[in-house]
VOGU-3710 file (C-alpha; in Angstrom, 3 decimals, decimal comma):
1> mkialirlic> 114,831/43,363/137,970  118,554/42,689/137,302  118,268/39,048/137,352  115,354/39,048/134,817  117,296/41,440/132,561  120,252/39,072/132,758  118,138/36,191/131,852  116,631/38,013/128,843  120,194/38,957/127,510  121,430/35,419/127,974
11> lpvlitmlca> 118,368/33,743/126,418  119,685/34,107/122,674  123,194/32,858/123,712  121,743/29,711/125,241  119,492/29,007/122,481  122,523/29,326/120,124  124,715/27,204/122,301  122,262/24,399/122,532  120,501/24,510/119,266  122,628/26,126/116,721
21> gsmeewdgli> 125,046/24,300/114,129  124,352/20,643/115,047  120,572/21,141/115,346  120,020/21,921/111,617  121,624/18,666/110,682  118,448/16,803/111,980  116,108/18,900/109,847  113,860/16,427/107,885  114,426/13,326/110,022  111,390/11,778/111,557
31> ledikvtgnv> 110,973/12,432/115,278  110,523/8,975/116,830  110,319/9,961/120,343  110,622/12,770/122,995  112,305/11,964/126,377  112,110/14,165/129,488  114,619/13,871/132,276  115,407/15,887/135,479  111,747/16,787/136,243  110,524/16,457/139,812
41> nenkrkissf> 107,163/18,361/140,238  106,198/18,948/136,490  104,934/15,853/134,848  106,497/14,693/131,583  103,314/15,185/129,499  103,285/18,873/130,365  106,950/19,346/129,536  106,593/17,515/126,166  103,581/19,523/125,250  105,951/22,663/124,912
51> vdinrgepvn> 107,295/21,088/121,600  105,094/21,652/118,701  106,455/18,659/116,624  104,549/15,511/117,189  105,912/11,861/116,939  106,149/10,799/113,308  106,622/14,404/111,997  109,833/15,658/110,522  112,203/17,722/112,719  112,262/21,558/112,249
61> sgllrknfkt> 115,077/23,232/113,949  113,524/26,753/113,740  110,456/25,411/115,366  112,338/23,900/118,178  114,224/27,166/118,890  110,846/28,833/119,276  109,717/26,013/121,571  112,844/26,395/123,671  112,305/30,091/124,115  108,664/29,500/125,253
71> myqsglfadi> 109,694/26,941/127,932  112,389/29,278/129,271  109,852/32,171/129,481  107,319/29,971/131,358  109,225/30,715/134,600  109,068/27,021/135,530  112,670/26,038/134,794  116,067/27,239/136,023  117,858/25,400/133,160  116,750/23,612/129,936
81> kfimekatkg> 118,620/21,566/127,306  117,528/20,049/124,146  119,738/17,122/122,981  119,068/15,110/119,752  120,016/11,441/119,491  120,236/9,074/116,416  117,512/6,435/116,327  116,875/3,415/114,076  114,793/5,276/111,595  115,056/8,908/112,626
91> aileiiveef> 115,875/11,024/115,739  114,982/11,148/119,404  114,663/14,470/121,358  115,728/14,431/124,951  114,713/17,485/127,086  116,831/17,911/130,249  115,203/20,295/132,792  116,250/21,756/136,085  113,140/23,155/137,749  112,650/26,101/140,033
101> pkigtikisg> 111,610/24,820/143,487  108,011/24,963/144,268  106,863/27,116/147,172  105,447/24,927/150,017  104,254/27,054/152,749  104,524/30,844/153,496  104,634/32,110/157,005  104,654/35,476/158,490  105,672/36,186/161,993  106,473/39,206/164,167
111> nkkfneedlr> 103,596/41,259/162,637  101,541/43,373/165,164  100,606/46,499/163,152  98,925/44,583/160,333  97,182/41,210/160,310  98,579/38,376/158,281  95,956/38,376/155,610  96,739/42,167/154,638  100,401/41,248/154,334  99,826/38,073/152,351
121> nllelkegac> 97,925/40,161/149,763  101,058/42,171/149,113  103,329/39,109/148,371  104,102/38,240/144,773  104,997/34,709/145,917  102,115/32,330/146,272  101,935/28,808/147,767  102,201/26,273/145,077  103,818/28,583/142,557  107,522/28,494/141,368
131> fsssllnrsi> 110,006/30,202/143,719  111,912/33,134/142,161  114,513/35,315/143,934  113,252/38,439/142,086  109,662/37,791/143,433  110,936/37,282/146,845  112,903/40,488/146,762  109,911/42,405/145,451  107,701/40,944/148,224  110,109/42,087/150,818
141> lkirekyrte> 110,031/45,648/149,416  106,187/45,743/149,396  106,069/44,765/152,968  108,574/47,383/154,020  106,767/49,990/152,032  103,575/49,189/153,715  105,143/49,773/157,077  106,949/52,823/155,916  103,646/54,579/154,716  102,351/54,107/158,378
151> gylmtkvdpe> 105,478/55,742/159,951  107,483/52,564/160,696  110,676/53,545/158,907  112,907/51,115/160,791  111,043/47,999/159,886  113,156/44,969/158,815  111,981/41,929/156,845  114,153/38,773/157,181  113,139/35,878/154,803  114,200/32,400/155,926
161> qhenrekktv> 114,091/29,677/153,249  113,958/26,016/154,129  114,608/24,053/150,962  113,910/20,309/150,396  116,112/19,364/147,537  114,637/15,951/146,931  111,020/17,155/146,644  112,305/20,344/144,987  110,160/22,634/147,379  111,035/25,544/149,515
171> niefiidegs> 109,204/26,835/152,581  109,490/30,605/153,192  109,042/32,470/156,617  108,979/36,284/156,562  110,248/37,325/160,103  109,316/40,959/160,556  110,973/43,259/163,103  108,605/46,181/163,070  110,646/48,510/165,061  108,842/51,517/166,508
181> evlvekieff> 106,881/54,393/164,764  108,768/57,374/163,767  107,046/60,399/165,272  107,336/63,944/163,852  108,964/66,028/166,622  109,219/69,453/164,767  108,311/70,878/161,342  110,222/74,073/160,635  109,876/76,494/157,603  112,403/78,792/156,387
191> gndhiparqi> 111,619/81,594/153,816  107,990/81,962/154,630  108,147/85,848/155,206  104,386/86,418/154,846  102,625/83,185/155,677  102,930/82,099/159,301  104,322/78,639/159,992  101,274/77,661/162,100  98,987/78,302/159,107  101,039/76,250/156,858
201> rrametkedk> 100,975/73,410/159,494  97,257/73,526/159,685  96,966/72,817/155,886  99,196/69,691/156,216  98,057/66,205/156,939  101,444/65,598/158,573  101,282/66,809/162,177  103,677/67,350/165,041  103,427/64,871/167,867  101,293/66,507/170,386
211> ifasgkfnle> 98,802/65,414/173,180  95,694/65,781/170,917  97,409/65,116/167,595  99,010/62,026/166,282  102,465/62,712/164,888  102,998/59,558/162,924  105,313/60,133/160,018  103,731/58,826/156,828  105,799/59,322/153,702  102,885/58,927/151,326
221> kfetdrekii> 100,861/61,576/153,194  103,909/63,868/153,282  104,381/63,760/149,601  100,724/65,105/149,218  101,615/67,835/151,827  104,129/69,246/149,498  101,383/70,274/147,226  99,168/71,472/150,040  102,095/73,748/151,151  102,360/75,391/147,738
231> nnfkkygyin> 98,676/75,664/147,402  98,467/77,493/150,717  100,839/80,004/149,341  98,813/80,311/146,071  95,744/81,253/148,077  97,442/84,407/149,076  98,747/85,478/145,630  102,168/83,817/145,721  101,658/81,911/142,530  105,437/81,292/142,107
241> aaitdikyey> 105,973/79,814/145,617  108,187/76,804/145,515  109,787/74,263/147,989  113,591/74,536/147,314  114,825/71,987/149,825  113,603/69,560/152,507  115,913/67,942/155,179  114,990/65,084/157,496  116,970/64,644/160,727  116,331/61,507/162,616
251> rwnkphrkta> 117,131/61,457/166,418  116,853/58,629/169,055  113,998/59,338/171,341  116,083/57,842/174,089  119,716/57,772/172,913  120,817/55,206/175,689  118,179/52,545/174,578  117,988/53,388/170,731  114,483/51,844/170,480  112,537/54,680/168,867
261> qnvyisiwit> 113,244/57,633/166,575  111,779/61,100/165,977  112,150/63,004/162,832  112,827/66,822/162,569  111,632/68,165/159,167  113,073/71,446/157,846  111,502/72,948/154,728  112,948/75,822/152,579  110,580/77,949/150,574  110,771/80,682/148,107
271> egekyyfgdv> 107,529/82,869/148,176  108,000/85,111/145,196  106,016/88,240/144,492  102,276/88,665/145,191  99,848/88,696/142,267  96,385/89,881/141,811  93,302/88,792/139,645  93,214/90,429/136,168  90,854/90,134/133,226  88,774/87,025/132,318
281> kikgtklfee> 87,723/86,220/128,897  85,192/83,483/127,936  85,129/81,776/124,716  83,690/78,666/123,157  80,315/78,776/124,968  77,123/78,120/123,105  74,894/76,362/125,688  75,186/79,190/128,288  75,196/82,975/127,758  78,624/84,621/128,753
291> seirkwlkrk> 76,839/86,769/131,271  75,442/83,749/133,015  78,797/82,125/133,311  80,319/85,255/134,682  77,782/85,126/137,527  79,315/81,910/138,575  82,739/83,424/138,867  83,408/84,378/142,589  86,724/86,219/141,575  86,887/89,962/141,603
301> kgavfnqevh> 89,326/91,970/139,426  92,123/93,475/141,471  91,676/91,220/144,380  94,628/89,153/145,692  94,936/86,004/143,499  93,544/82,902/145,156  94,108/79,611/143,652  91,230/77,954/145,563  88,809/80,493/144,330  90,087/80,065/140,765
311> dndierirsa> 89,633/76,284/140,956  86,230/76,518/142,426  85,189/78,815/139,589  86,276/76,364/136,961  84,656/73,406/138,719  81,306/75,393/138,942  81,374/75,772/135,169  82,320/72,140/134,710  79,510/71,107/136,968  76,990/73,175/135,062
321> ynergyifsr> 77,845/71,458/131,893  77,911/68,005/133,587  74,474/68,527/134,881  73,199/69,320/131,398  74,708/66,000/130,097  77,809/67,522/128,451  80,306/65,300/130,270  82,661/65,348/127,307  83,133/69,067/127,747  86,502/70,536/128,606
331> itpiqsvned> 87,079/73,637/130,418  90,633/74,822/129,875  91,881/77,990/131,757  94,733/79,618/129,833  96,820/81,673/132,078  98,931/84,778/131,219  100,764/86,895/133,744  101,499/90,603/133,476  104,733/91,165/135,325  104,434/94,901/135,298
341> dktvhfiidi> 101,376/95,216/137,428  101,553/91,687/138,872  98,120/90,574/137,525  97,014/87,147/136,406  94,733/86,970/133,346  92,686/84,013/132,089  91,069/82,875/128,969  88,482/80,326/129,851  88,400/78,221/126,716  85,329/75,935/126,628
351> yegdkahves> 84,835/72,936/124,361  81,278/71,746/124,923  81,320/68,632/122,857  78,088/66,461/122,467  75,570/65,575/125,002  76,023/62,105/126,538  73,149/59,709/127,145  73,156/56,710/129,449  73,112/53,642/127,260  72,934/51,060/130,177
361> iiitgqektk> 73,152/50,969/134,013  75,229/48,169/135,337  75,331/47,086/139,082  78,196/45,061/140,544  79,301/43,929/143,941  76,052/42,945/145,478  75,764/39,522/146,896  72,594/39,689/149,102  70,617/42,627/147,827  68,352/42,061/144,865
371> ekvirreiev> 69,138/44,241/141,820  65,769/45,686/141,583  66,213/47,082/145,209  69,152/48,984/143,956  67,698/50,027/140,653  64,613/51,564/142,068  66,656/53,973/144,171  68,646/55,164/141,131  67,434/58,511/139,700  68,812/58,435/136,253
381> regeifnvsk> 67,330/56,048/133,688  68,744/54,370/130,539  68,227/56,464/127,559  68,256/59,778/129,522  70,753/62,531/129,317  73,818/61,709/131,608  72,953/64,069/134,637  75,579/64,235/137,270  73,388/65,803/139,934  70,884/62,886/139,512
391> irrsveklmn> 73,794/60,385/139,819  75,011/62,156/142,975  71,556/62,061/144,487  71,267/58,235/143,569  74,295/57,604/145,507  73,068/59,441/148,570  69,774/57,468/148,403  71,609/54,264/148,053  73,866/55,108/151,042  70,841/56,081/153,072
401> lqyfesvipe> 69,434/52,671/152,752  72,235/51,596/155,125  72,676/48,388/153,176  76,001/49,423/151,708  79,453/50,386/153,107  80,199/52,184/149,813  78,562/53,170/146,482  80,911/54,249/143,784  79,471/55,382/140,260  81,833/54,860/137,389
411> prqgsteglm> 81,013/56,125/133,778  82,368/53,990/131,017  82,369/54,502/127,303  79,368/52,977/125,558  79,016/51,227/122,219  79,314/54,486/120,341  80,339/57,991/120,617  77,849/60,034/122,865  76,833/56,933/124,873  77,983/56,098/128,245
421> nlvfrvkeqr> 77,446/52,980/130,472  76,875/53,824/134,120  78,356/51,354/136,473  77,352/51,362/140,274  79,913/49,403/142,329  78,428/48,629/145,674  80,028/46,943/148,766  77,540/45,539/151,080  77,679/45,827/154,858  75,950/43,924/157,696
431> tgmltagggw> 72,308/44,767/157,971  71,061/42,379/160,685  71,445/42,977/164,241  70,911/40,624/167,207  71,360/42,449/170,571  70,748/41,330/174,104  71,534/43,182/177,408  70,365/44,451/180,721  70,358/47,691/182,642  68,717/49,807/185,270
441> gtssgpsift> 66,163/52,540/184,840  64,757/54,795/187,295  61,296/54,159/185,706  61,543/50,407/185,219  64,009/49,030/187,559  66,246/46,179/186,629  65,748/44,811/183,092  66,911/42,399/180,583  66,065/42,422/176,853  66,783/40,918/173,499
451> evkeinflgk> 66,100/42,408/170,167  66,443/41,182/166,570  66,304/43,401/163,579  66,991/43,123/159,843  66,752/46,094/157,631  67,311/44,249/154,389  65,235/41,046/154,834  66,168/38,424/152,180  67,834/41,165/150,222  64,341/42,626/149,370
461> gqtvsgkief> 64,808/45,849/151,392  62,160/45,039/153,909  62,519/45,699/157,641  61,660/43,031/160,197  62,175/43,556/163,879  61,235/42,169/167,272  62,017/42,915/170,811  61,321/41,294/174,253  61,939/43,008/177,386  61,654/41,912/180,882
471> aqkkqsiisa> 61,950/44,444/183,676  60,981/44,432/187,340  58,015/46,773/186,713  57,375/46,437/182,855  57,231/43,539/180,393  56,796/44,150/176,689  56,839/42,318/173,220  57,186/44,444/170,172  57,262/43,351/166,546  57,201/45,232/163,243
481> ftepwilnlp> 57,332/44,778/159,486  57,836/47,378/156,760  57,687/47,000/152,950  59,289/50,170/151,375  57,955/49,641/147,838  54,462/48,441/147,067  53,785/47,323/143,394  57,215/48,713/142,387  55,852/52,184/143,372  57,412/54,390/146,264
491> vtaginasan> 54,570/53,531/148,524  55,607/52,297/152,119  53,366/49,940/154,141  54,028/48,825/157,571  52,418/46,862/160,475  53,299/46,731/164,120  51,989/45,088/167,067  52,890/45,268/170,840  51,788/43,997/174,316  52,835/45,667/177,496
501> neiflfrtin> 52,263/44,966/181,184  53,510/47,824/183,295  53,301/48,626/186,957  52,542/52,263/188,079  52,633/53,912/191,449  49,598/55,809/192,593  49,790/58,410/195,394  46,954/60,572/196,619  48,083/64,285/196,673  47,269/67,066/199,140
511> teesidvnyt> 45,375/64,777/201,516  46,212/63,493/204,967  44,620/60,065/204,300  46,992/58,898/201,534  48,905/55,757/200,729  51,020/54,473/197,750  49,491/51,746/195,677  50,841/49,924/192,831  48,397/49,299/189,964  49,073/47,618/186,567
521> kfdfsiglnl> 48,070/48,579/183,043  47,937/45,742/180,501  47,557/46,922/176,865  47,725/45,338/173,416  48,007/47,419/170,222  48,127/46,960/166,594  49,010/49,693/164,034  48,985/50,004/160,321  50,563/52,859/158,193  50,968/53,869/154,584
531> gyrffdfwsv> 53,432/56,312/153,178  54,118/57,961/149,779  57,314/59,560/148,570  57,106/62,196/145,913  59,100/64,982/144,331  62,254/63,262/145,413  62,594/64,884/148,843  58,887/64,795/150,017  56,896/62,223/151,785  53,492/61,889/153,342
541> sagsttkrff> 52,247/59,027/155,552  49,083/58,087/157,409  48,462/55,481/159,982  45,974/54,052/162,326  46,447/52,319/165,745  44,041/50,421/167,959  44,774/49,874/171,639  42,858/47,712/174,118  43,820/48,128/177,826  42,633/47,682/181,329
551> yylttknrig> 43,941/48,453/184,844  44,072/46,055/187,907  45,403/46,439/191,398  48,431/44,135/192,028  47,657/41,293/194,454  50,041/42,406/197,055  48,420/45,892/197,326  44,837/44,755/197,394  44,895/44,922/201,195  42,018/45,080/203,571
561> kfireqrhwy> 38,343/45,262/202,611  36,641/47,559/200,203  33,995/49,964/201,756  31,528/50,742/198,990  29,947/53,764/200,530  33,244/55,573/201,262  35,119/54,084/198,261  38,327/53,370/199,920  40,492/50,331/201,015  40,604/50,004/204,700
571> iteeerqall> 43,462/48,164/206,513  42,213/45,495/209,019  43,842/45,142/212,462  45,499/41,909/211,345  47,079/43,612/208,410  47,972/46,608/210,645  49,830/44,295/212,986  51,721/42,600/210,025  52,750/46,118/208,905  54,077/46,814/212,502
581> dpnkpsqyrp> 56,108/43,546/212,806  59,858/44,357/212,653  60,618/40,691/212,231  59,223/40,689/208,759  61,386/43,305/206,928  59,648/42,756/203,611  56,246/43,764/205,146  57,381/46,318/207,770  55,799/49,658/206,975  54,646/51,363/210,172
591> dlanervrls> 53,944/54,507/208,273  51,168/52,826/206,525  49,466/51,143/209,488  46,770/53,653/209,915  46,336/54,879/206,385  43,684/54,361/203,764  43,702/54,426/199,835  40,930/56,630/198,198  39,882/54,595/195,284  38,011/57,506/193,864
601> eleivtgpid> 41,154/59,262/193,191  42,758/56,394/191,569  39,816/55,880/189,179  40,569/59,417/187,812  43,440/57,666/186,007  42,107/54,075/185,640  38,441/54,419/185,119  35,864/52,513/187,295  37,318/49,565/189,174  35,402/46,560/190,261
611> patgrskwqt> 35,818/46,199/193,965  35,386/42,372/193,837  38,215/41,786/191,232  40,221/44,964/191,651  40,051/45,385/187,900  38,734/47,937/185,452  36,772/47,190/182,360  38,447/46,736/178,978  38,865/50,114/177,345  39,779/50,929/173,782
621> tesvnlslsr> 41,594/53,815/172,226  41,711/54,591/168,480  44,062/56,920/166,867  44,808/58,044/163,459  47,961/60,083/162,303  49,164/62,108/159,499  52,454/63,508/158,589  54,308/65,453/155,954  58,001/65,680/155,691  60,695/67,145/153,450
631> dtrdnylntm> 64,149/65,343/153,830  67,167/66,670/151,753  69,777/65,099/153,954  72,800/63,720/152,186  73,338/60,969/154,731  70,865/59,871/157,495  73,463/58,388/159,734  76,114/61,089/159,500  74,602/64,153/157,897  77,010/66,777/156,424
641> rgslasiyme> 74,306/69,034/154,617  70,628/69,265/154,002  67,544/69,575/156,113  64,601/67,694/157,547  61,233/69,375/158,200  58,137/67,512/159,358  54,503/68,169/160,519  52,810/65,355/162,551  49,293/65,141/163,815  47,742/62,358/165,845
651> hifisekltk> 43,960/62,366/166,571  42,970/60,054/169,618  39,405/59,179/170,364  36,912/56,843/172,048  38,444/56,301/175,755  40,824/59,191/175,324  39,905/62,363/173,311  42,581/64,732/172,167  44,927/65,669/169,334  48,609/65,827/169,506
661> wnfslsryfn> 50,756/68,038/167,278  54,419/68,136/166,524  56,574/70,522/164,389  60,225/69,817/163,939  62,904/71,339/161,753  66,740/70,316/161,525  69,253/72,035/159,320  72,788/70,910/158,613  75,763/73,066/157,195  79,220/72,102/156,017
671> pvwkvvlafs> 81,126/75,567/156,295  84,583/74,343/156,014  86,602/71,139/155,740  84,549/68,338/157,182  83,053/70,498/160,090  79,284/70,439/160,432  76,884/72,847/162,019  73,602/71,268/163,024  70,665/73,149/164,363  67,271/71,547/165,475
681> sdlsfigqdl> 63,923/72,918/166,902  61,059/70,843/168,049  57,585/71,881/169,323  54,939/69,461/170,503  51,595/70,127/172,275  48,287/68,637/173,056  45,133/70,174/171,557  41,356/69,515/171,398  39,927/66,802/169,221  37,561/67,475/166,207
691> rgrieneeah> 34,712/68,067/168,597  36,568/70,547/170,807  37,197/67,992/173,594  40,118/67,005/175,763  39,802/63,913/177,975  42,350/61,909/179,815  45,127/64,149/178,616  47,305/62,930/181,623  48,248/59,917/179,792  49,729/61,980/177,048
701> yyyfmqeelr> 51,582/64,631/179,030  54,919/65,564/177,665  58,248/65,295/179,672  61,857/65,611/178,836  64,049/62,614/178,441  67,717/63,034/179,567  68,887/62,494/175,811  66,813/65,458/174,729  68,006/68,109/177,375  71,370/66,455/178,013
711> gwdstavekf> 71,944/66,260/181,665  68,429/67,203/182,755  66,919/64,249/184,545  63,412/64,160/186,023  64,708/65,256/189,517  66,563/68,294/188,145  63,632/69,307/185,915  61,131/69,022/188,880  63,349/71,164/191,035  63,625/73,846/188,468
721> rkslcpnyaq> 59,881/73,912/187,517  58,975/74,078/191,194  61,063/77,150/191,574  58,914/78,945/188,938  55,622/77,475/189,823  54,641/76,767/193,611  51,441/74,895/192,657  53,476/72,693/190,118  52,807/69,513/192,246  49,364/68,968/190,462
731> flmpsfdeny> 51,155/68,570/187,149  53,461/65,721/188,256  53,061/62,378/186,556  53,045/59,261/188,852  56,414/57,764/188,607  57,572/54,271/189,646  59,616/55,371/192,636  59,284/58,029/195,294  59,842/60,764/192,835  57,371/62,347/190,392
741> rpvgrakirh> 58,096/62,995/186,683  57,429/66,681/185,761  55,225/66,930/182,791  53,373/69,576/180,767  50,723/69,990/177,962  53,379/71,277/175,565  57,122/71,284/175,094  59,652/73,062/173,042  63,257/72,190/172,454  66,157/74,061/170,581
751> saelrfpfae> 69,617/72,347/169,927  72,803/73,318/168,171  75,838/71,148/167,679  79,311/71,636/166,094  80,611/68,184/164,792  84,094/67,320/163,598  85,638/63,957/162,722  88,230/61,945/164,727  87,983/59,055/162,317  85,500/60,348/159,556
761> kyvwgvffad> 83,755/57,173/158,901  83,084/55,983/162,483  84,016/58,539/165,311  83,034/62,121/165,512  83,387/64,727/168,280  80,645/67,245/169,024  80,167/70,486/171,058  76,497/71,158/171,802  74,058/73,483/173,542  70,395/72,764/174,244
771> agnlsvpaln> 67,502/74,767/175,479  64,033/73,544/176,413  60,806/74,498/178,204  57,532/72,595/179,378  54,158/74,486/179,542  51,720/73,706/182,301  48,643/75,591/182,874  50,185/77,790/185,555  52,353/79,196/182,697  49,183/79,770/180,656
781> fnntgwmsdy> 49,688/77,818/177,421  47,049/79,827/175,759  49,544/82,763/176,030  52,487/81,633/173,702  54,869/83,989/175,578  56,254/80,877/177,400  57,799/79,849/174,083  60,022/82,983/173,994  60,597/83,765/177,639  64,187/82,532/178,131
791> rqymfdfgag> 63,813/82,983/181,792  61,484/79,909/181,845  63,869/77,774/179,848  66,256/74,946/180,873  69,686/75,155/179,286  72,782/72,832/178,950  76,022/72,798/177,086  78,904/70,403/176,828  80,899/67,941/174,567  80,507/64,318/173,464
801> irihipmlpl> 81,350/61,527/171,016  79,307/60,197/168,259  80,048/56,614/167,083  78,540/55,620/163,720  78,144/51,839/163,886  75,591/50,836/161,189  72,316/50,033/162,865  73,727/50,888/166,304  74,809/54,576/166,434  76,055/55,412/169,937
811> rfywsyrtff> 76,234/58,744/171,583  78,168/59,722/174,716  77,656/63,249/176,171  79,025/65,206/179,125  76,982/68,267/179,866  76,376/71,101/182,292  72,943/72,215/183,277  72,388/75,927/183,266  69,336/78,213/183,873  68,678/81,921/184,005
821> dqeeqklkid> 69,051/83,315/187,491  66,366/86,020/187,730  67,941/87,723/190,771  71,432/88,011/189,206  70,058/88,399/185,650  72,430/85,872/184,038  72,948/82,209/183,174  74,243/80,135/186,024  75,436/76,431/186,107  73,045/74,297/188,272
831> pahrksakvk> 74,615/74,226/191,766  73,425/70,611/192,088  76,185/69,469/189,955  78,560/67,214/192,104  82,033/68,624/192,779  85,549/67,135/192,911  88,315/69,350/194,207  85,891/72,387/194,166  85,320/71,775/190,335  81,763/71,057/189,149
841> lpvftfsvag> 81,597/67,669/187,291  79,515/67,365/184,107  76,635/64,933/183,828  77,234/61,895/181,728  74,491/60,934/179,189  74,433/57,879/177,024  72,009/57,076/174,142  71,497/54,958/171,123  70,904/56,920/167,898  70,484/60,443/169,478
851> ff> 67,792/62,874/168,717  68,942/64,590/165,438
//
């Protein structure tokens, strides 16, 4: 800054020294030629172009002074001289220059906290531009400030310059010694007689360094904390509170090494007297009745003055005008204080102005997404009243598409008064996902899969997905396509297809003559659905699915010969000896040597099996479904407020005959700060079809997944259910291993969560509690008492982490299973939890997405 100022002051002097006096003597002479000397990087033609006098034209000293100034201000030259020489018929102008060196390369080293690109964007020096010491110094200051805002107060930046005098270039390297972060060791307050220090600290963004809190000292954040401290006092009536002094004391964390410093912050405060709310007068309102505005005011006369309550009152009035299109309105609270009774009175002066209308809607920032995909989600239209609530809802809808990282609406003045242009600035994010992996499931065994999904196909908002999975006992291919808008109407259409080949285990129950037999179900299905969105938050959908399937006995289990009369598989002597041969471990099963498989029991599940082929006939199942939902959530991925309610009915007919129902409700609240309370209830049950029939309901029995009742796996559920119902075995679904999955004709689940952010955009913590119950005939589903009898419920509680990665939200939970002990009449933790040092360990559960 000083160098630039000196140059500015010296400029008139230089011009005078080089051009004054003798320069006027050449006025009127013809300029025969312009010579340029001293240049290295700038070409002569470019330098000559600064002179506005062409060859053959008369010399003008005043114009030359102006051209000299322009050249100097270009920043290309360290020194300039204009010299006139006598020629045969006129004069020759010689321009002698000394150039600033050009910047060759810029390197940054020693940086670990920030990547090189972030630091380069701070620099005022650019490769290929002219070097300037002032620009170098400003670049150093910006790098240091960047580090200081992140708590690195000891950062040093050393610029090394390597100059090539012949080529007139300079290479620069910024060598950064980051030092260590300065941590806040202690924040102390003095003079706070009525507000506890811990309460003031809670309001601050700067925190003391603790195990569960980062104590990085950030100067920028601390400056905003000063205002938060004062506002904290104003919440309790101390309107004259002020910070009188702040002292920082830096101490070495390890004095003998001097590598890291901590800071001790001392803050002196004067509270002043406590004040109370007084009278409120309202003037200037025409749109609303004064009585209506007073209903929006939450303050009470005589109550302790609260700055936050006052600000919220003003904001409610302002929002009411904005939502009616009066965005030019001004709400001015005029404050007066009565020192006698310590009351604060206000006159709320309202200037309504004129209604604003939307002249045009402009969308910027999109690269892939088609503009029509964005426009169709925007609630407000050109020519309409400027409605803030509609604009807010438009942002929510655009964010819920999950195409954009951010959507920012910006109102700008239109072509005339009363008209506004509305600009939506969007920043796109990745919408495609390719995943591959493997795992182990108790139901499917080892598996590998690959999945491709694109939720904004070709920028048209369409969803395309495909998944292939190969597991030991299941292979499947799934594909789907969804078009969210048909004929530019809010009508959704989708098609999906899948093929599955899955191995099941059949075991005869309550019989001495039993054997485990693997049988396979192959099915192919195709589904169509249509949906319609109406009244902003409501949607209705209908769909149809056709499934073709058959069962067959796997080759290795089609042992022995089939006896038609007794309808069972019989093991021959040769096969019996093979099962008894210990030299063939893969076949060694002495427990099966004298057993038979009763085909009649298996056919209850599979239908008639041809004994010659071991295969059932092709069977067909048709289903139609209807759903109605109302969704007011502000953000589907990370909901802060709103609700989701839905009713779903699926009618299944032909080979299977029944109706399935589901009722669900989720509600979200944001009571304080960024804390979210979430509640969810879900009821599902099997009912009769339209003709009062229920056939083959076993294929549709409900069971609890571990991510629904967090921590309750099938083994734990079965053990609990058996303790309530001794005859429960008949309601176990054949599983893929030696266990049986406990099922029911209906299930109910309730969940509650308290969510809080670690890193607001991506990582949230959660405390949760779940409760659920299965209904089986032994519990008498016709009597709905099972829904309210908490003694039959399974409970869990725990904590977890929610990671919000677009298209791949991850959930990690640690939970304790609990149940109601009817003998002790209290909730108890399941004794089956593993123990470590006599402490019961929680159950870990992982899921993608989560259930609400």
